[in-house]
Every structure is written in structure tokens, then in C-alpha cells.
C-alpha positions in Angstrom: -27.1 36.4 -9.1 -27.3 34.8 -5.6 -30.9 36.0 -5.3 -31.9 34.2 -8.5 -30.2 31.0 -7.3 -32.0 31.2 -3.9 -35.3 31.7 -5.7 -34.6 28.7 -7.9 -33.6 26.7 -4.9 -36.9 27.3 -3.2 -38.6 25.7 -6.2 -36.9 22.3 -5.5 -38.4 20.0 -3.0 -36.3 18.6 -0.1 -35.8 15.3 -1.8 -34.1 16.9 -4.8 -31.9 19.0 -2.5 -31.0 15.9 -0.5 -30.0 14.0 -3.6 -27.9 17.0 -4.7 -26.2 17.1 -1.3 -25.4 13.4 -1.3 -24.1 13.6 -4.9 -21.7 16.4 -4.0 -20.6 14.6 -0.7 -19.5 11.6 -2.8 -18.1 8.5 -0.9 -17.6 10.5 2.3 -21.3 10.8 2.6 -23.2 12.9 5.1 -24.3 12.3 8.7 -27.8 12.9 10.0 -26.6 16.1 11.6 -25.0 17.5 8.5 -28.1 16.9 6.5 -30.4 18.2 9.2 -28.3 21.4 9.5 -28.4 22.1 5.7 -32.1 21.3 5.3 -33.1 22.9 8.6 -34.9 19.9 9.8 -34.5 17.7 12.9 -32.1 14.8 12.9 -35.0 12.5 13.5 -36.5 13.5 10.2 -33.4 12.7 8.2 -33.8 8.9 8.2 -37.4 9.1 7.0 -36.4 11.6 4.2 -33.5 9.4 3.1 -35.7 6.3 3.0 -38.4 8.2 1.0 -35.7 9.2 -1.5 -34.5 5.6 -1.8 -38.0 4.3 -2.5 -38.6 7.1 -5.1 -35.3 6.2 -6.8 -36.2 2.5 -6.9 -39.7 3.1 -8.1 -38.5 5.4 -10.9 -35.8 2.8 -12.0 -33.0 5.2 -11.2 -29.4 4.0 -11.2 -28.6 5.7 -8.0 -29.6 4.6 -4.5 -29.4 6.4 -1.2 -27.8 4.0 1.3 -26.7 4.4 4.9 -23.2 2.8 5.4 -21.3 3.2 8.7 -23.7 5.9 10.0 -23.3 8.2 6.9 -25.7 8.5 4.0 -24.3 8.1 0.5 -25.5 8.2 -3.0 -24.3 5.0 -4.7 -24.8 3.4 -8.1 -26.8 0.2 -8.4 -24.6 -2.9 -8.7 -25.9 -3.6 -12.3 -24.0 -0.4 -13.4 -20.6 -1.7 -12.2 -19.6 -3.4 -15.5 -20.2 -0.2 -17.4 -18.3 1.9 -14.9 -15.4 -0.5 -15.1 -15.2 0.0 -18.9 -14.6 3.7 -18.1 -12.0 2.6 -15.5 -13.9 4.6 -12.9 -14.3 1.5 -10.7 -11.2 -0.7 -10.2 -11.8 -4.4 -10.4 -11.8 -5.7 -6.9 -8.7 -7.7 -6.1 -9.6 -10.7 -4.1 -8.4 -11.4 -0.6 -6.5 -14.6 0.1 -8.2 -17.3 2.0 -6.0 -16.5 5.1 -7.0 -12.8 4.9 -10.7 -13.7 4.5 -10.5 -16.1 7.5 -8.7 -13.4 9.6 -11.2 -10.7 8.5 -14.2 -12.9 9.5 -12.7 -13.6 12.9 -12.1 -9.9 13.5 -15.6 -9.0 12.3 -17.3 -11.4 14.6 -15.0 -11.1 17.7 -13.8 -7.5 17.6 -11.9 -6.1 19.3 -9.5 -9.0 19.3 -5.7 -9.4 19.6 -3.4 -11.1 17.1 -2.7 -13.9 19.5 -6.5 -14.6 19.9 -6.8 -14.6 16.1 -3.9 -17.1 15.8 -5.3 -19.3 18.5 -8.6 -19.6 16.6 -7.0 -20.1 13.1 -4.2 -22.3 14.4 -1.6 -20.5 12.3 0.3 -17.2 12.2 -1.8 -14.3 11.0 0.7 -11.4 10.9 0.8 -11.2 7.1 -3.0 -11.4 6.8 -3.5 -8.7 9.4 -1.0 -6.5 7.5 -2.9 -7.0 4.2 -6.2 -6.1 5.9 -4.7 -3.0 7.5 -3.2 -1.9 4.1 -6.6 -2.4 2.4 -8.2 -0.3 5.1 -10.6 -3.1 6.2 -9.3 -3.3 9.8 -7.5 -1.0 12.2 -5.8 -1.0 15.5 -8.5 -0.3 18.0 -6.5 0.2 21.2 -4.6 -2.1 23.4 -5.6 -5.1 25.5 -4.9 -5.1 29.3 -2.4 -7.6 30.4 1.2 -8.5 29.6 2.7 -6.6 26.7 -0.5 -4.7 26.1 -1.1 -6.2 22.6 -2.9 -4.3 20.0 -6.6 -4.9 19.5 -8.0 -5.1 16.0 -11.4 -4.1 14.7 -13.1 -3.5 11.4 -13.3 0.0 9.8 -16.1 1.9 8.1 -14.4 0.9 4.8 -15.1 -2.8 5.8 -18.8 -1.9 6.2 -18.8 -0.1 2.9 -16.9 -2.9 1.1 -19.5 -5.4 2.2 -22.5 -3.1 2.0 -23.3 -3.2 5.7 -24.6 -0.4 7.9 -23.1 -2.0 11.0 -21.5 -5.3 12.1 -24.9 -6.3 13.6 -25.9 -6.8 9.9 -23.5 -9.7 9.6 -25.2 -13.0 9.1 -25.4 -15.1 12.3 -22.5 -17.6 12.7 -25.1 -20.4 13.0 -26.4 -19.6 9.5 -22.9 -19.6 8.1 -22.1 -23.0 9.8 -25.4 -24.4 8.3 -24.4 -23.3 4.8 -21.0 -24.8 5.2 -22.5 -28.2 6.2 -24.8 -28.1 3.2 -21.9 -27.4 0.8 -19.8 -30.3 2.2 
């Protein structure tokens, strides 16, 4: 039986195998190394293969897209499918973050790693509750301790933060100058 499956497998192209691997990996995704090991290709070929699959999926109007989030490749549904998935209760409706939590998250994202005292200095108010909420939601984490008196915790964003906002890395965040320009336009 295994021999038949192996023969069937050889009839698939590497894009089909890659799509199957990413489907099985789910939200954990796969690293370049994991994909390279399974497909017996170099890690440098993985990115090209994933991008080729993403283009093919888009051209064919497929409802799945290969995306790289936080240095892992994932197979995700297109946003247009979300309302239908919610009807099946497969995707929980996102609960919104408070204004304080959003402000705190933005500060951490742009200034990480950063201490609570530094966050509070920027915001001008206490941020303990907002930090607790963000940790509980998995959007930030303790990322070590700062040097100096009391060695306070440093906070940084998590891979879940990147996934939540559809970013590959924090370098994909819009420049602060662009955000300030939009705020001025909206005032």
C-alpha cells in the first residue's frame, strides 16, 4: 500500500505537495527549513516556490493564499471568506481592544523592547491593565529585563501580533510619519 502511495505522490508536482503540507500544518505553519527538508530542496528555493504557489492560487481565484507570517509559511483563507466561516462558528468574531490597549500596543510595536515605565511616560497614564490585556491576548510578551534599578521587564510584540495584523515583521508597520499625516488629515 505504501508503494502505491509513493507512486501516486510522484505524480504530484511540488506546488501541490507544498499546498498539502501547509494545509496539514495549519496555523502553526512551516519554516523554510521544514519545507526544504520535506521537499528535498534548498532553503533558498522555498521562498520562490511559496510565492509561485501564491500567484497560482490568486490567478485561479482560489480561496486560500500562501502567506509568510512571523517567518513561517501558512495557508490562510482570503478575507472575503470570513463572514461565511463565522456562520459556521469556525472563526470567532474579533473582540475589539480598548483605546488604551491599542495605544499601548502601538507604543510597544514601534519602540520594542520597552519597559512599562517608558510606556507610561509616553502615554501619560498608567498602563498596567492595558499591558495585562495584551499579554492575555497573546499580542505582547515579556522580552527580558532592562539594565538598571529594579531591572524592570521589557515588553515586545509576539508572532501572534504579526499574525493578527497580517504582517511578516514589525518592519512592515507603516512609518510613524505616515500615521501622523493621516491623523492631521482626519482632524
